[in-house]
ZAMARGU-4260 file (C-alpha; in steps of 0.2 Angstrom, whole numbers, plus 5000, padded with zeros to 4 digits):
<rodrens>
0) 5082/4115/5581 | 5065/4105/5576 | 5049/4109/5571 | 5040/4119/5585 | 5021/4117/5581
5) 5014/4127/5594 | 5022/4140/5583 | 5016/4132/5569 | 4999/4130/5573 | 4999/4148/5583
10) 4993/4142/5600 | 5002/4142/5618 | 5009/4128/5625 | 4996/4124/5639 | 4981/4124/5623
15) 4968/4113/5624 | 4961/4099/5612 | 4947/4112/5607 | 4960/4127/5603 | 4972/4115/5592
20) 4957/4107/5585 | 4950/4126/5582 | 4968/4132/5574 | 4972/4117/5562 | 4955/4121/5554
25) 4958/4141/5554 | 4977/4135/5546 | 4969/4124/5536 | 4960/4131/5526 | 4970/4147/5526
30) 4982/4138/5518 | 4974/4124/5507 | 4985/4124/5492 | 4968/4124/5479 | 4961/4139/5489
35) 4979/4149/5491 | 4989/4149/5478 | 5003/4154/5486 | 5020/4146/5481 | 5023/4139/5499
40) 5005/4137/5504 | 5005/4121/5500 | 5022/4116/5511 | 5013/4126/5525 | 4999/4117/5522
45) 5006/4100/5524 | 5017/4105/5542 | 5001/4112/5550 | 4994/4094/5546 | 5008/4087/5554
50) 5010/4099/5571 | 4990/4095/5572 | 4992/4075/5570 | 5007/4076/5585 | 4998/4091/5597
55) 4981/4080/5593 | 4986/4066/5600 | 4992/4066/5620 | 5004/4052/5620 | 5015/4058/5604
60) 5012/4076/5613 | 5019/4070/5627 | 5036/4066/5619 | 5035/4079/5608 | 5035/4091/5622
65) 5050/4082/5634 | 5060/4077/5619 | 5056/4089/5604 | 5053/4084/5585 | 5069/4074/5584
70) 5064/4063/5599 | 5048/4060/5593 | 5055/4054/5578 | 5066/4040/5587 | 5082/4051/5592
75) 5079/4054/5610 | 5089/4067/5622 | 5080/4072/5637 | 5079/4090/5636 | 5079/4092/5656
80) 5096/4081/5656 | 5111/4090/5663 | 5122/4079/5653 | 5130/4089/5637 | 5128/4073/5630
85) 5111/4071/5633 | 5104/4056/5641 | 5097/4044/5625 | 5082/4031/5631 | 5069/4026/5619
90) 5052/4028/5631 | 5045/4009/5635 | 5033/4004/5619 | 5032/4022/5610 | 5035/4018/5591
95) 5046/4033/5581 | 5034/4044/5574 | 5033/4048/5556 | 5021/4057/5546 | 5011/4048/5534
100) 5015/4062/5521 | 4996/4066/5517 | 4990/4081/5521 | 4974/4080/5513 | 4968/4063/5523
105) 4971/4073/5540 | 4961/4088/5532 | 4946/4075/5527 | 4947/4067/5542 | 4946/4086/5553
110) 4932/4089/5542 | 4924/4074/5537 | 4923/4070/5516 | 4907/4076/5511 | 4913/4093/5516
115) 4906/4106/5502 | 4926/4114/5501 | 4929/4100/5490 | 4918/4109/5479 | 4924/4128/5484
120) 4943/4121/5480 | 4939/4122/5461 | 4931/4101/5459 | 4921/4099/5440 | 4919/4083/5442
125) 4913/4079/5459 | 4928/4076/5470 | 4942/4087/5478 | 4960/4083/5472 | 4961/4072/5488
130) 4949/4060/5479 | 4934/4060/5491 | 4917/4063/5485 | 4908/4083/5485 | 4894/4085/5497
135) 4881/4085/5481 | 4873/4070/5475 | 4860/4068/5460 | 4846/4060/5474 | 4837/4053/5457
140) 4832/4059/5439 | 4821/4069/5433 | 4802/4068/5432 | 4789/4079/5426 | 4782/4091/5439
145) 4776/4106/5444 | 4777/4116/5461 | 4775/4130/5464 | 4779/4131/5482 | 4798/4128/5487
150) 4799/4112/5500 | 4815/4117/5511 | 4821/4129/5524 | 4839/4135/5528 | 4848/4127/5540
155) 4855/4142/5553 | 4864/4132/5564 | 4851/4142/5577 | 4855/4159/5570 | 4842/4172/5568
160) 4841/4182/5553 | 4846/4197/5563 | 4861/4190/5568 | 4865/4181/5551 | 4864/4197/5543
165) 4880/4204/5553 | 4891/4191/5550 | 4903/4187/5535 | 4898/4174/5524 | 4907/4160/5516
170) 4909/4159/5496 | 4894/4154/5485 | 4896/4134/5482 | 4893/4132/5463 | 4886/4115/5454
175) 4883/4113/5435 | 4864/4103/5433 | 4868/4096/5414 | 4851/4094/5407 | 4844/4089/5391
180) 4835/4096/5377 | 4819/4089/5380 | 4822/4092/5400 | 4820/4110/5396 | 4809/4112/5384
185) 4795/4102/5394 | 4802/4105/5412 | 4805/4095/5426 | 4809/4092/5445 | 4824/4089/5450
190) 4831/4082/5468 | 4847/4085/5473 | 4853/4077/5490 | 4867/4086/5500 | 4879/4082/5516
195) 4884/4096/5525 | 4892/4099/5540 | 4886/4109/5556 | 4897/4115/5569 | 4891/4120/5585
200) 4898/4135/5598 | 4908/4120/5607 | 4914/4113/5591 | 4905/4096/5593 | 4900/4093/5574
205) 4885/4085/5565 | 4880/4081/5547 | 4866/4084/5543 | 4856/4077/5524 | 4843/4087/5515
210) 4836/4085/5498 | 4833/4102/5489 | 4821/4101/5477 | 4822/4111/5459 | 4807/4117/5446
215) 4816/4116/5433 | 4804/4128/5422 | 4800/4127/5403 | 4814/4136/5391 | 4825/4138/5405
220) 4842/4141/5395 | 4859/4138/5401 | 4869/4149/5413 | 4852/4151/5421 | 4856/4150/5441
225) 4845/4144/5454 | 4851/4147/5472 | 4849/4139/5489 | 4852/4152/5502 | 4865/4146/5518
230) 4863/4128/5514 | 4881/4126/5516 | 4891/4121/5527 | 4887/4131/5546 | 4903/4136/5559
235) 4901/4148/5572 | 4902/4168/5569 | 4899/4161/5550 | 4888/4163/5538 | 4883/4148/5529
240) 4887/4149/5510 | 4872/4148/5497 | 4872/4136/5488 | 4869/4141/5468 | 4865/4129/5455
245) 4870/4131/5436 | 4861/4127/5421 | 4870/4116/5408 | 4864/4109/5391 | 4867/4092/5385
250) 4874/4088/5370 | 4860/4083/5358 | 4862/4071/5341 | 4848/4079/5334 | 4847/4097/5339
255) 4857/4111/5341 | 4849/4127/5353 | 4851/4145/5346 | 4844/4159/5359 | 4825/4152/5359
260) 4826/4143/5344 | 4831/4125/5338 | 4843/4121/5323 | 4841/4105/5311 | 4854/4100/5298
265) 4845/4091/5283 | 4861/4083/5272 | 4856/4083/5252 | 4864/4077/5237 | 4869/4090/5221
270) 4854/4082/5212 | 4842/4086/5228 | 4849/4104/5232 | 4849/4108/5212 | 4830/4099/5209
275) 4819/4100/5226 | 4816/4087/5236 | 4807/4081/5253 | 4812/4084/5271 | 4808/4075/5286
280) 4810/4087/5300 | 4808/4078/5319 | 4801/4093/5328 | 4805/4093/5348 | 4787/4091/5354
285) 4785/4074/5343 | 4782/4069/5328 | 4790/4074/5312 | 4784/4088/5298 | 4788/4085/5281
290) 4794/4098/5269 | 4793/4101/5251 | 4807/4112/5245 | 4805/4119/5228 | 4818/4128/5227
295) 4837/4128/5223 | 4845/4122/5239 | 4862/4134/5241 | 4877/4136/5251 | 4869/4144/5267
300) 4851/4141/5263 | 4838/4139/5277 | 4822/4135/5279 | 4811/4139/5295 | 4798/4132/5304
305) 4788/4141/5313 | 4784/4140/5331 | 4793/4124/5334 | 4808/4128/5343 | 4807/4131/5365
310) 4796/4141/5376 | 4801/4158/5378 | 4805/4157/5399 | 4796/4174/5400 | 4781/4166/5393
315) 4782/4147/5389 | 4765/4148/5379 | 4777/4155/5364 | 4790/4145/5355 | 4805/4148/5345
320) 4805/4143/5327 | 4814/4126/5320 | 4828/4133/5308 | 4830/4119/5293 | 4849/4122/5290
325) 4857/4111/5273 | 4874/4101/5270 | 4877/4098/5251 | 4884/4083/5249 | 4893/4087/5232
330) 4901/4072/5221 | 4920/4069/5223 | 4922/4066/5205 | 4911/4067/5187 | 4916/4058/5171
335) 4915/4069/5157 | 4899/4062/5149 | 4894/4070/5166 | 4901/4086/5165 | 4896/4087/5146
340) 4877/4085/5152 | 4878/4098/5165 | 4887/4110/5153 | 4871/4110/5142 | 4861/4111/5153
345) 4865/4124/5165 | 4866/4143/5159
</rodrens>
């Protein structure tokens, strides 16, 4: 006995094309392996894709209804025959069906390659497990701008706010936004292009492109979240997901951030550590500061330059500090003569 494709999708034998497509959407989302961690989810996900491929194709569905799965795949026995041995006849021009084996391909064909579910299913590099690009695209780089107005409005698929308030909302879509220390110091604007799907009550799909503008404020820290309500894919009787951008700091070659302070490591040799030295410290606002160190630089010693760190997020007119840390390069070898000189010089 072969597979019952109607039972797999949970539809009646007289189901319409729209009903079959809606059933596939529901089952595919429920059993997608990146969302459903049950050990049987992947096999069910594959069966759901195969069932949809057959029942959504008029010719394949007709063959399946008459001959079943085995007949569809080339072993024809007419279910209406009274011959106990079955009557075998290949319909003229029909090629035996074989499932291509990639349920993710079917998923992408139905939901579209730009679906935000790629992000929902845990991608961190901009693609889903089936290799398709996510809905997010960096429209252009950061540039200095300060706009207090928000230039975007949420797509609502024709639903007013009162109606949306009673709907179940899809989980938020998280996207990391990497920024340099300079961008976080000065503030900038980032423009991110999204491509989302809108499905109306008749099951008709359209794609909508939109640019979301993110005004990065001076002093923002890693972990800061910027939320765009209801900007995810839109389906009937469901509230679109929020899109949330999470600030991440790019590693920097010069400074390391510690809350509102910046740290800069200075390399000195043992002679400089004992006798003092001049340090030229780069400043994030631009230029360098010359600092004279007359003290003995011990392991763990720090020197603080006030007000040369990052702006305070809640009061960017004030800034943290620049903290100089020292890495002492001890000699790997000393001659006997050098050792004796040190014994005589040191207490």
